[in-house]
C-alpha positions in Angstrom: 19.8 -12.7 0.8 17.9 -13.1 3.9 20.2 -14.2 6.4 19.9 -18.2 7.1 17.7 -18.3 4.0 18.7 -20.4 1.0 18.8 -18.3 -2.4 15.4 -17.5 -3.7 14.2 -17.5 -6.8 11.2 -15.2 -7.9 8.6 -15.8 -11.0 9.8 -13.1 -13.5 13.4 -12.8 -15.3 16.2 -10.8 -13.6 15.7 -8.5 -16.7 12.4 -7.8 -16.6 12.9 -6.4 -13.1 14.9 -3.5 -13.7 12.6 -1.1 -14.4 10.7 -1.8 -11.5 11.3 0.2 -8.2 10.5 -0.9 -4.6 9.7 1.4 -1.4 11.1 -0.7 1.2 10.0 0.3 4.3 11.5 -1.1 7.7 13.4 0.3 10.5 15.6 -2.8 11.5 19.0 -1.6 9.4 20.2 -5.3 9.2 17.1 -6.5 8.0 16.5 -3.2 5.4 20.1 -3.8 4.1 20.2 -7.8 3.8 16.5 -7.1 1.9 17.5 -4.1 0.0 20.7 -6.4 -1.2 18.5 -9.2 -2.5 15.9 -7.1 -4.0 19.2 -5.3 -6.1 21.0 -8.8 -6.8 17.7 -9.5 -8.7 17.2 -6.2 -10.8 15.2 -4.3 -8.6 15.7 -0.6 -7.9 15.2 0.0 -4.4 14.5 3.0 -2.1 14.8 2.6 1.4 13.2 4.1 4.0 13.7 3.5 7.8 9.9 4.8 8.9 6.9 5.9 7.6 7.8 9.4 7.5 10.8 9.0 5.5 8.2 6.5 2.9 6.2 9.8 3.0 8.9 12.0 1.9 9.8 9.5 -0.7 6.6 9.3 -2.3 6.1 13.1 -2.2 9.6 13.7 -4.5 9.7 10.8 -6.7 7.9 8.7 -9.0 4.8 6.1 -7.6 6.9 2.8 -6.7 5.9 -0.2 -8.2 5.4 -2.0 -5.1 5.8 -1.2 -1.1 7.5 -3.6 1.4 6.4 -2.7 4.9 7.1 -3.2 8.0 4.6 -2.4 10.8 6.1 -1.4 14.4 8.4 1.2 13.5 9.4 4.6 15.2 8.4 8.1 14.1 5.2 6.8 11.9 4.4 2.9 12.1 3.1 0.9 9.3 0.0 0.9 10.0 -0.2 4.6 9.9 1.5 4.9 6.9 -0.5 2.4 5.0 -3.7 4.4 6.1 -1.8 7.7 5.0 -1.3 5.9 1.4 -5.0 4.4 1.1 -6.2 7.6 1.7 -3.9 10.3 -0.5 -1.8 8.0 -3.5 -4.1 7.5 -6.5 -3.3 5.0 -8.3 -2.7 2.6 -5.2 0.3 1.1 -5.0 0.8 -2.3 -4.6 1.8 -3.0 -0.8 2.7 -6.3 1.2 3.8 -6.6 5.0 6.7 -7.9 6.3 6.0 -7.9 10.3 6.7 -10.3 13.2 3.3 -8.9 14.7 0.5 -11.2 15.4 -2.4 -11.2 13.4 -4.4 -10.3 16.2 -3.0 -6.7 15.5 -4.7 -6.3 12.4 -3.0 -6.1 8.9 -3.4 -3.1 6.6 -3.4 -5.1 3.6 -4.9 -8.4 2.5 -3.6 -10.9 5.0 -2.1 -13.0 1.5 0.1 -10.3 1.1 1.6 -10.6 4.5 5.1 -12.2 5.3 6.0 -13.1 8.8 9.4 -12.7 9.9 11.8 -14.5 9.9 11.2 -14.5 6.1 11.8 -17.1 3.3 13.6 -15.0 0.5 12.0 -17.3 -2.1 8.4 -16.2 -0.9 9.5 -13.2 -0.3 10.8 -12.5 -4.1 7.8 -14.4 -5.3 5.2 -11.6 -3.5 7.3 -8.7 -4.8 7.4 -10.0 -8.1 3.8 -10.3 -8.0 2.9 -7.1 -6.6 5.3 -5.1 -9.0 4.0 -6.5 -12.1 0.1 -5.6 -11.1 
């Protein structure tokens, strides 16, 4: 669960999530661990990565995830660069959402309706992951 937040409820049953994998790309250890725990508690398989390079390595060596959750400000390869690489090289495209503290004037590498600003509301987060992973 995201610290300081109430228990979130997604739109799908937990049983329907068990075969879905989320690639979680977040450099902050505490945030990455909390979100991975939340997703796993709700039946998702989670592939954690602490930056865009680790996420690229995951994509090269594993089956395509059902959804990517992406932070923007990260070392080694930021979220904007990673999203651009995914868009240019990964077909079919993987649904992606952005979690960030970045203001909108920086621009987001996905549709703004798939952006959640930090601190996150776990219910909205799970609902968005559910919708994207099922797409």
